[in-house]
C-alpha positions in Angstrom: -7.8 230.2 162.9 -8.2 226.3 163.7 -5.5 223.8 164.0 -5.9 220.4 162.3 -5.2 217.1 164.0 -1.7 217.0 162.9 -0.9 220.5 164.3 -2.5 219.5 167.6 -0.6 216.5 167.9 2.7 218.4 167.3 1.9 221.0 170.0 0.9 218.2 172.4 4.0 216.4 171.7 6.3 219.5 172.0 4.5 220.4 175.2 5.2 216.7 176.6 8.9 217.0 175.5 9.2 220.4 177.2 7.7 219.1 180.4 9.8 215.9 180.4 13.1 218.2 179.9 12.0 220.2 182.9 11.5 217.2 185.0 14.8 215.7 184.1 16.7 218.9 184.6 15.8 218.5 188.1 17.4 215.3 188.2 20.9 216.5 188.1 22.8 215.0 191.2 24.4 217.4 193.5 28.2 217.2 193.5 29.7 215.6 196.7 30.1 217.9 199.6 33.7 219.4 200.1 35.5 218.4 203.1 35.0 220.6 206.4 38.7 221.6 206.1 40.5 224.3 204.2 41.8 223.2 200.8 45.2 221.8 200.6 47.7 224.8 199.6 49.6 224.5 196.5 53.0 222.5 196.4 55.8 224.8 197.0 58.7 224.8 194.3 61.6 223.0 195.5 65.3 222.8 194.1 66.2 219.2 193.9 69.7 218.9 195.6 72.4 216.2 194.5 71.7 213.2 196.5 74.1 212.5 199.4 76.7 209.7 199.1 75.0 206.4 200.3 75.5 202.8 199.9 71.9 202.2 199.8 70.0 203.5 196.6 68.1 206.7 197.3 64.9 208.3 195.7 63.6 211.8 196.1 60.7 212.3 198.4 59.0 215.6 197.2 58.1 218.1 199.5 54.4 218.1 200.6 51.6 219.4 202.9 50.6 217.3 205.9 47.6 217.7 208.2 48.5 218.6 211.7 44.9 218.4 213.0 44.3 222.0 213.0 46.5 223.3 209.9 48.7 222.2 207.0 52.3 222.0 207.9 55.1 221.8 205.0 57.3 218.7 205.0 60.4 219.6 202.9 61.5 217.1 200.2 64.4 214.8 201.2 66.4 211.8 200.0 65.1 208.6 201.4 66.1 205.1 201.0 64.8 203.5 197.9 63.9 200.1 199.6 60.3 199.7 200.2 59.1 202.5 198.1 56.9 202.5 194.9 57.9 204.6 192.1 55.0 207.1 192.2 54.3 209.8 195.0 50.8 210.5 195.9 50.2 213.8 197.8 47.8 213.8 200.7 44.4 214.3 200.4 40.9 214.2 202.0 38.9 211.1 201.8 35.1 210.6 202.8 33.8 207.4 204.0 30.2 207.6 205.1 29.8 210.8 207.0 33.4 210.8 208.1 36.3 212.8 206.5 39.8 211.3 206.8 43.1 212.8 205.9 45.4 210.4 203.8 48.8 211.5 204.1 51.2 211.7 201.2 52.6 208.3 200.4 54.3 206.0 197.8 52.4 203.8 195.4 
């Protein structure tokens, strides 16, 4: 059986596309490395107590995990003065800058 010119071109084109696909499949970027610390535990459920009587407006600061340098410690939620705080709470997380990992503690935004 002989292949005509059109079939030969089709086979060469298919082989070229397969080769290109295999080359591009090797170009997938590796995900960023995880921090060399254990993952942050899940947030503990808390019951929101009534705010204490206060002359200053208060805002609930949710309980959160903090890094002690060796392990995570739970900081229970508390009513704190509203002044100087944003409206959105950001839990602590690990951030990589260059080759260094840093713990960014929970904070108001």
